[in-house]
C-alpha positions as CSV (number, residue, x, y, z in Angstrom):
1,M,21.8,7.1,-3.4
2,G,22.1,10.9,-3.1
3,K,20.8,13.0,-0.2
4,N,17.7,14.1,-2.3
5,S,16.9,10.4,-3.1
6,R,17.4,9.4,0.5
7,T,14.9,12.1,1.6
8,K,12.4,10.9,-1.0
9,F,12.8,7.3,0.1
10,I,12.3,8.3,3.7
11,F,9.1,10.1,2.6
12,V,7.8,7.0,0.9
13,A,8.6,4.8,4.0
14,S,7.0,7.4,6.3
15,L,3.8,7.3,4.1
16,I,3.6,3.5,4.3
17,V,4.1,3.5,8.1
18,L,1.6,6.3,8.7
19,I,-1.1,4.7,6.4
20,S,-0.5,1.2,7.9
21,F,-0.8,2.5,11.4
22,S,-4.0,4.2,10.5
23,Q,-5.4,1.1,8.8
24,Y,-4.6,-1.2,11.7
25,Y,-5.7,1.1,14.5
26,T,-9.0,2.3,13.0
27,D,-12.1,0.5,14.3
28,L,-13.5,-2.1,11.9
29,S,-16.9,-0.5,11.9
30,E,-15.3,2.5,10.0
31,N,-15.6,0.9,6.6
32,R,-15.2,4.2,4.7
33,L,-12.0,5.1,6.5
34,H,-10.5,1.7,5.7
35,L,-11.4,2.1,2.0
36,F,-9.8,5.6,2.1
37,Y,-6.6,4.2,3.7
38,Q,-6.4,1.5,1.1
39,G,-6.7,4.2,-1.6
40,L,-3.9,6.2,0.1
41,F,-1.5,3.2,-0.3
42,F,-1.4,4.1,-4.0
43,L,0.5,7.3,-3.2
44,P,3.8,5.7,-2.2
45,V,3.4,3.2,-5.1
46,V,2.9,5.9,-7.7
47,F,5.5,8.2,-6.2
48,S,8.2,5.4,-6.1
49,G,7.3,4.2,-9.6
50,F,7.9,7.7,-11.0
51,R,10.9,8.6,-8.9
52,F,12.8,5.3,-8.4
53,G,11.7,3.1,-11.2
54,L,10.5,-0.5,-11.5
55,R,12.7,-2.2,-8.8
56,I,11.9,0.1,-5.9
57,A,8.2,0.5,-7.0
58,L,7.9,-3.3,-6.8
59,I,9.6,-3.4,-3.4
60,V,7.2,-0.7,-2.2
61,S,4.1,-2.5,-3.5
62,L,5.2,-5.9,-2.2
63,T,6.0,-4.3,1.2
64,I,2.5,-2.8,1.3
65,T,1.0,-6.2,0.3
66,V,2.9,-8.0,3.1
67,I,1.8,-5.3,5.6
68,L,-1.9,-5.7,4.6
69,L,-2.0,-9.5,4.4
70,P,-2.3,-10.0,8.2
71,F,-5.0,-7.4,8.4
72,T,-6.9,-9.1,5.6
73,F,-6.5,-12.6,7.1
74,I,-7.3,-11.5,10.6
75,H,-10.6,-9.9,9.5
76,W,-11.4,-12.5,6.8
77,G,-15.2,-12.8,6.3
78,G,-15.4,-15.9,4.1
79,F,-14.9,-14.3,0.7
80,S,-17.2,-11.3,1.4
81,S,-17.1,-8.2,-0.8
82,G,-14.7,-6.6,1.6
83,D,-12.3,-9.5,1.4
84,F,-12.5,-9.4,-2.4
85,N,-11.8,-5.7,-2.4
86,N,-8.8,-6.1,-0.1
87,V,-7.3,-8.8,-2.4
88,M,-8.0,-6.8,-5.5
89,E,-6.4,-3.7,-4.0
90,M,-3.2,-5.6,-3.2
91,A,-3.1,-6.9,-6.8
92,L,-3.7,-3.4,-8.1
93,Y,-0.8,-2.0,-6.0
94,N,1.6,-4.5,-7.6
95,G,0.1,-4.0,-11.1
96,M,0.4,-0.2,-10.7
97,A,4.1,-0.6,-9.6
98,L,4.8,-2.7,-12.8
99,I,3.1,-0.2,-15.1
100,L,4.6,2.9,-13.6
101,G,8.0,1.4,-13.0
102,I,8.4,0.5,-16.7
């Protein structure tokens, strides 16, 4: 991995950490912010899909999924619309990684 690729990989990892931190430390009453953060998770997936290809894009999307699973289960509301949205977002991250990685 060249220096330029390493820098881009660090950029992707930093995005994931920053968005995850924002997601976990925002009050649950801020629904709009949580939806915004979930949308922001597409940025590292899309960037890695275009820049690094399928393998890294899937690693990034699966990492995001693993990071969001505890948040989803901790705040599970019995199959509420928010729960459905969280599960579908995780599926979309992985689907997007597949499509863009190919």
